[in-house]
N, C-alpha and C positions, 0 to 999 in steps of 0.2 A: 631651486637656480631657474630663473627665466632666461630664456634664450632664442634670440631672433633666428629662425631657420629659414633660408632660402634655397629655392630651386628653379632651375632653368630647362626648358624644353628644347632638343636639338633633334633634327632630322639626321639620321644615319644612314649613309649609302657605303657600299664596298668600294675600295679604291680599285679593285681587280675583279672581274665577273668572274664567277664560279668558285669563288672562295666561302668560306663560311661566311654566313650572316651573323650580326652582333647576337641574334637569339642563339645560335648554334654556338658560337664563341664562348658565350657564357656559360653555358652548360659543360663546354669543354675545359674552360678553366675551373670550375667546381669540381669536375671529375679528375683532374688531372693528378697524378701521382705524387707532385710537389707542390700541391695546392697549399699547404700550409707554410712553405718555405716562401718568405719575402723575395720577389724578383727584383732586381737591379734594373732600373732603366736608365734613360739619360740623365746626366748631372748628378749621379749617384744617389738617385731617389729610389727607395725600397717599397715596394707596394705588394699587395696581392687582395684577392677576393675573400672576403670574411663571412659572408652570409648569402645564400642562394635559395628563393622559395618559388615552387612551381605548381603549389597545389592551389587548382583552381577555387577552391572553397577560401581560400586566403587572399591571394590576388587578382582572382577574376579570369574569365577566360582571355586567351592570346596575351596575358600579361605574365611576365615573371619580375622578381623584385630582389632587393638584396643591399648589400653594402661592401664598399670596398675600404680597405685601411692602408693609408701612407703612415709608415712606422717612423717615428722620430728618433734621429741618429745624431743630431747635435743640440747644443745649448739645452740638454735633458734637465730638468728640475731636480733639486737635490733629494727631495721626498717623494718614495714611491707611493703606489696605491696602499692602503693601510699602514702606511709608515715603513714597510719593509723595502729590501733591497729591489731595484730594478730588474736584475738578473734572475731569471726564472719565474717572472711572473706569468701567471696564466694569460691574462691579457695585457700585453706589452704597450707602453706608453704609445700612442698613435692618433692619428687625425680620421676620422671617419666620415665617410661620404655615401649617403644612402642612395639607391637608384629604384626607377621603375621603368620597364621598357615593355612596349608594346609591339609585338611581333608582325602583325598585319600592316601596320602604318609605317613601320621602322622609327618609332618617335621615342628617344629618351627623356625620361626626367630625372636629372643628376642634381644631387644636393651640391649647390655652389658654395664650395669652401677653398680659397686659396692655398692653404695649407693641407688640403686633403686630396681627391681625385679630381683634377679638371679633366676637360674632354680629350686634350693632347696626353696625359697621364694615362687613361682608359685605353686610348690608342696605342700607347706605348707598351702596356702591359700586354694586349692580345698579340703584338708584334714580336716583345721578347719572349714569351711563353709558347705560343703556338708556331712551332717552326714553319717558315715559308710564308706566313701570312702577311700581306702587303697593308692591312689596315684599313681605316675608315674616313671619309669624309664626314665631319660633323660640321652641319650649318644649323645657325640658330634659326627656331620656329617664331616668326614673328607674327603680330597680331594680322588680322584679316585686312584691315584697312591698308597698312603697310604693305601686304602681299600685294594687293591690287594696284596700289600706286607704282610699286617696283616693276609688276609685270605690266602694265599698260601706260606708264610714262614713257618719255624719251630722255634717256640717262646721258648727262653731258659731263658730269665730273665726279670722281671718287677722291674722298679725303681720308687718310688715316694718319694715326699720331702713334709713335713707339714712346715707352715710357724713359729709355735714355739713348743717347748717341750710338753706344755700342750695339744696342739692339737692333740697328739698320742691318747688321749681318744677315738677318733673316729676310731681307729683299735684295740683297746685292748679289754680284756675281763671285767668282774665284778669288778675284783681286782684293775684295773688301776695301776698297778705298772710300768710299762713302763714309761709312762708319768712323774712320779713321781720321778723316778731314772734320768731320762735326766733332768728335771728341777733342781735337786740337782747338776748335773753336769755343767748345765748353770750357776747357781750361782757361781759356784768354778771357772769357766774357762772366765767367764764374758760376755759368748756369745756362741750359738751354733745353727747350721743348723740340723734339724733332717731329713736325707735322710735313705730310707730301700730299701734293694735290696733282691729280692726272685727269686732263680733260680738255674742253675748247673754251677760247675766250668767249666772252658775251657776244662780240658781233658776228661771230659764225653761226649762222642759224642753221644751218645744215648739218655740222658736226653733230655725232651722237655716238657713244660709247658701245661696244659689243656686249650683250646682256649676258651671253654665257661665260665671257670674262669676266665680268662683274661677280656672277655666281662663283666662279673659282676663286676670286679674290675674297668674297665673303667667307668661304671654306678655310682659306689661309688665314685669315684674321681670326678666325675662331678656333683654329688649331693652335694659333700664338697667343692666346689669352693672355698669357703671364708676362707678354711683351706689348701688344698691341692695346692701346687705351682707349680708341674709339676707331670707327668706321662709319663714314656717312656717304649718302649717294645723292647728288644733286639731279634732279630732272627738270627739263624745261617748263614743265606745266605748273611748278610750285615755285614760291620764292625761297622757302627754306628747305635745306636738304633733309633726308629722310636718315635719323640716327637709326642704324641697324640694330645696334647693340641695346640701346633704350626700348626699341620696339619689340624686343624679344619677349616671348610669352614667358611668365615665371610666377611661381608661388611664394608668397611670404606670409609667416605667421608666427607669434611669440608663443613658446612651449615651455611649459615647467618640467625641467629636467633635474635628474639627480647625479652627483658628481660619480658615484661610483656603481649605479646601476646602470650596467651597460646595456642589458637584456631591455629594460624599461625604456631607456632612451631610444632605442632602435625601434621598436614598436611604435612611439610615439611619432617618430619621423618617418616611419614606413607608413603609418596612416595618414600622416599631411600630405604625402606625395600621392597615395590613393585618392584622397579628395581633390585635390588639385588636378589629377589627371580627369576625374570624371566631369569637373566643371567646364574642361577645355574640351571634351571629347567630342561636341558637336561640331566644333571648329575642325578639328582634326579629320574627322569623317568626311566634311566636306571638301577640303583641300588635300588630303594626303592619302584618301582611299577610294579615287575615283576608277 
C-alpha cells in the first residue's frame, strides 16, 4: 500500500517562561503513570503519546522521536484488525502522527495529518496531562527566503481566511456577534468564504503594521489550522503577499506501508522524518541556533 506522507516544521516556544520545554514535556508524557490512558482534550478528542525514542544511536544527538495517536471514537468501521472485535484489541483503531524534535533549536517536525495530532492537539495534550502547564506557541518554520522578506520588509496588510462563518469565534470577543451575522449571511446567500484583511490603504505610504503583532498572529493562525485556511502578509516592497503556510518547510515522500504492520510503518515514517530533518539542518542551524 503506497501512501503519501507529509510532515511540517514548527518552532516551539513556551507560552510561560520557567515551565517545561517540549523536550522535557515529552519525557514527562512518556513517563507519566497514566501514559497508556487516552487523554480527553477539547472537542472530545482522545489522544496519547504512543512511542518515544531517546537513544542517540537511533535518533541522533539532541533529538528525540516518537509517535502520537488520536483514537477514533466515531464512525468506526465495522471490521476490526484481523476480523476480530474492536474491543480489547492490542492496537486500537487510531490515527498516528510521527514526530521528531531537536532540543537545542526547539524545532519540531510533525507528521501532517488532519485526523491525527495537529499542533494545537499536541499543545492540548501537554496542557491536559501536565497539571498547570500553559502550553506552547507553535510557529511555522518558513523558507529562508520568506524569513528574510518578512524580517526586512515593511508589512502593510495581513489577510487570513477561516473555513466557515462560525469559525470566526476564534477571533471574536465574548459577544460573538461577527460569526452570528456572517452565518446569517451564509444562510441567505447559500455559501460564504470568510476572509479578513487588516492593514493600510495603498495611498498611505507611511503606514506599517507591528512585526511583533504579526508574529503573534502567525502563532495564532498556526494553532488554529483546523479553522484557518490561509494566512498572508503583504509587504510594501513586493507586489504579491507572502503566503506563510505555503512557505512553511515540509517534507513529502511516498512510502510503501503495510495495513497491519504497525511497527514497520512507524519505522518507515520515523526514518523519513530523520532524512527530512537532516536535509534542512543547515538552514535551522543558521536561523534558529545563533
